[in-house]
C-alpha positions, 0 to 999 in steps of 0.5 A: 125273335128277330127285331125289326130296325126302326126307321130314324125319326125326322128329329134324328135325320134333321140332327144328322143333316146339321152336323154335316152342314156344320162340318162343311162350313168349318172345313170351308173357312179353314180352307179360306184361311190356308194360303194355297199355292197355285203356281210356281216361279223362279227368281234369279237373285244377286246378293252382295256382301263384304267378303266372298264367304259371307255371300256363299252357301245361302239357304231358303231361310235367308231369303224373304219374297214378296209378290203382290203384297204377300209373302210367298213361300221359298221352296229351294235356292240353288247357287248359280255361276256368277257369269250367268247372272243377268241381274247386274244391269244396275252395275253398268255405268257410263265410266269404265274405270269405276270402282270394283264391285263388292263380292257378290253371288248369284242364286236361283229361288224357287217359290210357290205363288199363292192363290190370288196373286196376280201373275204379273205382280212385282217381286221384292226379295229381301235378305234376312242378314244384316251384312248382306244385301240384294243387288237385284232380283228378277224372274228367271228366264229359260232358252226358248224352245224351237217352237216358242217365240223369243222374248220381246226386245226391251223397250225404252230409250236406246241407252236403256236397250243397250244397257239391257243387251249388254247386262243380259248377254243378248246377241242380235244381228240387226246391226252387223258388228266387226270386232277386233281385240288384242292383249298387251301389257298396259302401262301399269305393268300389273295390268294388261291392255285390251285393245278393242276395235269396233266397225259398223257398216257405212250404210247404217243410219247414224249417228250410232250409239255403242256400249262395250261391257266387260263381265268378270267371273263374279258377273260384275260389269264395267262398261264404256259408251260413245256415240259414233259419227259417220267416217268423213271418207264414207268408211265404216263407223269406228269405235277404238278403245283401250281398256285396263284390266287385271289379268284373267278371264272376262266376257266381252259384250258389245251393243250398238244401236242406229238412229232408228233404234235397231240394235246389233249385239255380240258376246265373245269370250276374252282371255286377258292374259299375257303369253309366257315365251321362255323367260319373256311374256308376249302380247297377242299377235298384232294384225294391221292392214294398210291401204295405198296411202299407208293409212293402217287399221287393226283388222276386225273379224280376222278379215283383211279389207278389200281396200288393204295393200299390206298386212302387217304382223306385230308382236311385243315382247316384255322382259322380266328381271333376267332380261331378254336373250342377247340373240333374240329373233322373231320368225314371222309367216303366213301359211294357208290354213292346214298347209305346211309351207309358208306363203311368205316369211320374215325374220325380224330382230325386235327393237326396244320401244317404250319398254317393250321389244317390238317386232313387225313385218310387212306382207303384201296382200296381193300375193294371197289368194282368197281363203284362210291363213294362219299368221304365225310369230315364233320367238327364237333365242338364236336357232332355239325356239321359245314359243310360237303365237298364231292368229287367223287372217282371211283374205 
């Protein structure tokens, strides 16, 4: 005989309901006590130490990140090229020959932001090792997509905005900047001298503040700044500097601001090394423009100014222990870009000046049609070529 199932009593139903309620309460309390990640962020960090080895191969376990007073989980750590770090703004100082920066390394931290942390909460990154310290840290930025707006310009004083532009490597055409740069041997033969020439249009509202930064391969920045006054003759603002550097590759960043706060900025690579030519080394091919009064200036942006009457090419040669060849000559020429026949050509015997063998030649600008040209200096031992240096000039 089939037994009939009895319906649960009221007491049984209430007991089940209480068990469910208690379970839900326990679950809610557990969730409330367990931090939950609501978003993620990336942080660019620069770490310094006593040796290059000490700052290499760091992991998530080496870092502690705090935002909004709460410790955030570090999910991943990615080494970054030192030249890409923009966290070195604090290393930009008013004096170029500052003390060298200690060994550093750049990392990008991926962190999970906990629920309840304000999106704009300040970030504090600590390193857990006593032999290391965090130079600076900031939220990482990525290049904007074509549809997105560029990041807002830095606010604050003009000095702060110039430092920000140099530290971040941002470019801006709000003020046109014409730059020239050449490499020569410095008075200290173990270094090279980087001759920098900056010109800013005379129509720029002055006085103009300018900041030049040299970024090495570790991301350290050394800088020199200056306030420029208008040229008394009505010409452009000028900023000339000769900066001693150890031979190597650098990035040159220049920023300038007018009296209204408009910022112009450029970034260009800089190979600060002399060129081997046989047993000699050579400077860059130096290019100057002279006006009718004989006043000469290095050219900027490879462009011969409209007021120029003469283009001067120069080359410095530096002899080693073996000394220079006794039959040393330099063939200097100007050739239309892409052409094979020189428009003008000079053969010069270098002269000894201040420990360097200097070759110079003059070319009349009026003989050059508008266009691009290759300026060339071929170093010869008699009829035997030792090496050639080239540079572009535009008429």
